[in-house]
Backbone as CSV, one residue per row, in Angstrom:
resi,resn,N_x,N_y,N_z,CA_x,CA_y,CA_z,C_x,C_y,C_z
1,UNK,26.402,13.166,-9.765,25.542,12.170,-10.378,26.336,11.288,-11.319
2,UNK,26.009,10.030,-11.329,26.709,9.089,-12.187,26.118,9.125,-13.590
3,UNK,26.933,9.085,-14.603,26.525,9.043,-16.013,25.680,10.242,-16.423
4,UNK,25.851,11.369,-15.764,25.127,12.580,-16.153,23.634,12.494,-15.937
5,UNK,23.195,11.722,-14.957,21.763,11.552,-14.700,21.116,12.818,-14.177
6,UNK,19.824,12.801,-14.080,19.073,13.963,-13.631,18.546,13.731,-12.218
7,UNK,18.459,14.799,-11.451,17.915,14.692,-10.108,16.435,15.043,-10.088
8,UNK,15.874,15.362,-11.263,14.482,15.778,-11.319,13.560,14.629,-10.894
9,UNK,12.627,14.936,-10.020,11.667,13.934,-9.569,10.685,13.612,-10.694
10,UNK,10.177,12.404,-10.673,9.197,12.007,-11.687,7.843,12.599,-11.336
11,UNK,7.133,13.013,-12.372,5.824,13.617,-12.145,4.820,12.537,-11.736
12,UNK,3.717,12.968,-11.192,2.655,12.052,-10.797,2.135,11.295,-12.018
13,UNK,2.007,11.974,-13.148,1.521,11.326,-14.370,2.487,10.232,-14.812
14,UNK,3.786,10.490,-14.679,4.788,9.496,-15.064,4.725,8.278,-14.150
15,UNK,4.630,8.508,-12.852,4.544,7.399,-11.896,3.287,6.568,-12.130
16,UNK,2.171,7.240,-12.373,0.918,6.537,-12.612,1.016,5.676,-13.871
17,UNK,1.642,6.215,-14.917,1.825,5.448,-16.152,2.743,4.257,-15.912
18,UNK,3.748,4.404,-15.059,4.644,3.293,-14.721,3.874,2.184,-14.013
19,UNK,3.063,2.550,-13.030,2.307,1.553,-12.272,1.356,0.798,-13.183
20,UNK,0.695,1.531,-14.074,-0.237,0.911,-15.001,0.501,-0.041,-15.943
21,UNK,1.673,0.359,-16.406,2.451,-0.461,-17.333,2.976,-1.727,-16.661
22,UNK,3.350,-1.632,-15.388,3.891,-2.794,-14.688,2.820,-3.860,-14.481
23,UNK,1.606,-3.434,-14.257,0.513,-4.384,-14.042,0.579,-5.009,-12.667
24,UNK,-0.380,-5.903,-12.367,-0.396,-6.541,-11.048,0.825,-7.443,-10.864
25,UNK,1.547,-7.228,-9.792,2.725,-8.048,-9.500,3.970,-7.611,-10.251
26,UNK,3.856,-6.631,-11.135,5.008,-6.139,-11.883,5.843,-5.187,-11.047
27,UNK,6.994,-4.802,-11.576,7.904,-3.933,-10.835,8.162,-2.656,-11.617
28,UNK,8.440,-1.578,-10.893,8.814,-0.317,-11.516,10.249,0.009,-11.132
29,UNK,10.902,0.860,-11.923,12.292,1.266,-11.692,13.198,0.046,-11.503
30,UNK,13.197,-0.841,-12.482,13.986,-2.073,-12.436,15.411,-1.762,-12.886
31,UNK,16.384,-2.141,-12.096,17.782,-1.873,-12.427,18.251,-2.850,-13.501
32,UNK,18.850,-2.283,-14.557,19.404,-3.098,-15.634,20.863,-3.402,-15.334
33,UNK,21.470,-4.280,-16.126,22.843,-4.704,-15.870,23.828,-3.533,-15.944
34,UNK,23.542,-2.559,-16.801,24.444,-1.408,-16.960,24.297,-0.398,-15.819
35,UNK,23.295,-0.590,-14.970,23.039,0.348,-13.878,21.903,1.305,-14.200
36,UNK,21.500,1.357,-15.490,20.360,2.199,-15.848,19.085,1.552,-15.315
37,UNK,17.998,2.318,-15.316,16.744,1.795,-14.777,15.655,1.774,-15.833
38,UNK,14.942,0.665,-15.857,13.804,0.479,-16.747,12.558,0.928,-15.996
39,UNK,11.650,1.637,-16.674,10.470,2.164,-15.991,9.585,1.066,-15.410
40,UNK,9.268,0.037,-16.196,8.356,-1.003,-15.691,8.649,-2.339,-16.348
41,UNK,8.491,-3.398,-15.577,8.664,-4.764,-16.059,7.511,-5.598,-15.521
42,UNK,6.861,-6.345,-16.416,5.725,-7.164,-15.987,6.198,-8.286,-15.061
43,UNK,5.280,-8.905,-14.373,5.609,-9.925,-13.385,6.423,-11.067,-13.990
44,UNK,6.051,-11.502,-15.198,6.742,-12.623,-15.834,7.967,-12.194,-16.640
45,UNK,8.247,-10.892,-16.718,9.403,-10.395,-17.443,9.222,-10.356,-18.951
46,UNK,8.023,-10.655,-19.427,7.750,-10.702,-20.864,7.675,-9.297,-21.467
47,UNK,7.082,-8.355,-20.725,6.857,-7.009,-21.244,7.661,-5.978,-20.439
48,UNK,8.507,-5.232,-21.165,9.261,-4.131,-20.562,8.703,-2.836,-21.128
49,UNK,8.452,-1.863,-20.268,7.839,-0.611,-20.710,8.671,0.581,-20.273
50,UNK,8.855,1.504,-21.196,9.476,2.795,-20.910,8.428,3.866,-21.163
51,UNK,8.217,4.737,-20.207,7.277,5.849,-20.337,8.118,7.103,-20.560
52,UNK,7.897,7.797,-21.670,8.735,8.945,-21.998,7.906,10.135,-22.450
53,UNK,8.103,11.272,-21.796,7.393,12.496,-22.135,8.306,13.483,-22.853
54,UNK,9.559,13.124,-23.092,10.543,14.062,-23.601,10.643,14.145,-25.108
55,UNK,11.795,14.627,-25.562,12.053,14.834,-26.974,12.636,13.572,-27.624
56,UNK,13.058,13.696,-28.880,13.567,12.547,-29.631,14.777,11.911,-28.944
57,UNK,15.686,12.726,-28.445,16.878,12.198,-27.785,16.548,11.341,-26.579
58,UNK,15.574,11.782,-25.803,15.172,11.001,-24.623,14.488,9.702,-25.040
59,UNK,13.724,9.768,-26.146,13.073,8.550,-26.645,14.103,7.558,-27.169
60,UNK,15.164,8.059,-27.770,16.241,7.204,-28.266,16.920,6.480,-27.105
61,UNK,17.153,7.205,-26.016,17.738,6.585,-24.826,16.787,5.540,-24.234
62,UNK,15.500,5.853,-24.222,14.508,4.903,-23.708,14.495,3.633,-24.558
63,UNK,14.606,3.785,-25.880,14.652,2.625,-26.775,15.887,1.784,-26.478
64,UNK,16.988,2.424,-26.150,18.203,1.699,-25.779,18.016,0.896,-24.507
65,UNK,17.304,1.472,-23.538,17.021,0.731,-22.295,16.121,-0.468,-22.575
66,UNK,15.154,-0.287,-23.486,14.281,-1.407,-23.851,15.083,-2.518,-24.503
67,UNK,16.021,-2.150,-25.368,16.861,-3.156,-26.024,17.693,-3.913,-24.985
68,UNK,18.246,-3.183,-24.015,19.074,-3.806,-22.988,18.272,-4.731,-22.080
69,UNK,16.988,-4.453,-21.919,16.165,-5.258,-21.012,16.026,-6.701,-21.488
70,UNK,16.070,-6.907,-22.802,15.953,-8.259,-23.336,14.550,-8.833,-23.279
71,UNK,13.561,-8.016,-22.980,12.178,-8.497,-22.907,11.663,-8.841,-24.305
72,UNK,10.742,-9.789,-24.375,10.197,-10.203,-25.663,9.238,-9.172,-26.233
73,UNK,8.614,-8.386,-25.375,7.647,-7.386,-25.842,8.003,-6.015,-25.281
74,UNK,8.982,-5.319,-25.882,9.291,-3.975,-25.415,8.207,-2.988,-25.834
75,UNK,7.859,-2.078,-24.927,6.805,-1.094,-25.189,7.345,0.292,-24.848
76,UNK,7.186,1.232,-25.789,7.533,2.623,-25.534,6.233,3.411,-25.473
77,UNK,5.904,3.936,-24.294,4.658,4.682,-24.096,4.962,6.172,-24.113
78,UNK,4.298,6.894,-25.000,4.530,8.326,-25.182,3.200,9.051,-25.335
79,UNK,3.171,10.377,-25.158,1.949,11.120,-25.457,1.615,10.975,-26.947
80,UNK,0.355,11.063,-27.276,-0.082,10.844,-28.655,0.638,11.770,-29.641
81,UNK,0.896,12.998,-29.237,1.534,13.946,-30.154,2.966,13.542,-30.504
82,UNK,3.575,12.643,-29.749,4.964,12.225,-29.982,5.093,10.825,-30.575
83,UNK,3.996,10.251,-31.042,4.045,8.868,-31.521,4.978,8.704,-32.723
84,UNK,4.950,9.635,-33.659,5.823,9.526,-34.838,7.295,9.624,-34.441
85,UNK,7.617,10.505,-33.530,9.000,10.642,-33.062,9.439,9.367,-32.340
86,UNK,8.535,8.754,-31.583,8.851,7.516,-30.870,9.141,6.390,-31.859
87,UNK,8.353,6.312,-32.930,8.575,5.287,-33.949,9.936,5.495,-34.607
88,UNK,10.279,6.736,-34.898,11.579,7.039,-35.502,12.717,6.677,-34.549
89,UNK,12.540,6.929,-33.265,13.562,6.595,-32.269,13.764,5.091,-32.164
90,UNK,12.676,4.336,-32.177,12.784,2.875,-32.109,13.518,2.339,-33.335
91,UNK,13.190,2.879,-34.509,13.869,2.443,-35.731,15.345,2.805,-35.692
92,UNK,15.656,4.026,-35.239,17.041,4.481,-35.166,17.865,3.626,-34.205
93,UNK,17.237,3.168,-33.129,17.927,2.335,-32.149,17.954,0.868,-32.582
94,UNK,17.200,0.535,-33.620,17.165,-0.847,-34.105,16.403,-1.776,-33.185
95,UNK,15.377,-1.257,-32.532,14.596,-2.039,-31.580,13.207,-2.315,-32.157
96,UNK,12.842,-3.583,-32.223,11.476,-3.944,-32.609,10.628,-3.958,-31.351
97,UNK,9.432,-3.403,-31.436,8.570,-3.386,-30.261,7.324,-2.560,-30.488
98,UNK,6.552,-2.414,-29.429,5.279,-1.703,-29.476,5.472,-0.237,-29.128
99,UNK,4.724,0.607,-29.819,4.628,2.027,-29.481,3.176,2.242,-29.085
100,UNK,2.937,2.886,-27.960,1.557,3.190,-27.598,1.500,4.559,-26.941
101,UNK,0.312,5.155,-27.001,0.174,6.435,-26.313,-0.099,6.156,-24.836
102,UNK,0.074,7.165,-24.024,-0.037,7.006,-22.574,-1.395,6.427,-22.174
103,UNK,-2.448,6.848,-22.858,-3.791,6.378,-22.516,-4.067,4.961,-23.004
104,UNK,-3.251,4.457,-23.910,-3.456,3.107,-24.439,-4.481,3.038,-25.563
105,UNK,-4.893,4.186,-26.114,-5.909,4.176,-27.162,-5.310,3.886,-28.530
106,UNK,-4.037,4.202,-28.738,-3.367,3.952,-30.007,-2.152,3.082,-29.739
107,UNK,-2.000,2.019,-30.555,-0.908,1.093,-30.336,-0.524,0.464,-31.669
108,UNK,0.770,0.391,-31.967,1.203,-0.306,-33.174,2.600,-0.864,-32.968
109,UNK,2.991,-1.775,-33.848,4.245,-2.507,-33.725,5.260,-1.990,-34.727
110,UNK,6.498,-1.824,-34.287,7.614,-1.433,-35.152,8.516,-2.650,-35.310
111,UNK,8.783,-3.036,-36.554,9.668,-4.179,-36.797,10.961,-3.675,-37.423
112,UNK,12.095,-4.014,-36.817,13.394,-3.600,-37.347,14.178,-4.806,-37.818
């Protein structure tokens, strides 16, 4: 595997969250310039979304992918129980953007 990637398949919940985040006409698993993949990008490229169910380290990597995407509205979608860790990861990565829970019931903006 290149760059120490994982061969683990994405869960159904993760795929469903990706499709929802991409929206109509949006794309999932978008290749970035570095070769990494962004979970979802809206049709107009304005909103980039990373769906993350993991720990702080994985959220930090997701924030890095959002920064690399260059989208105007980066969104990190996490389970509600991980919202504080996601906010800390976005701040640590120096990325301004939206944090929301998977269901979309809680959403707030982080400014760095």
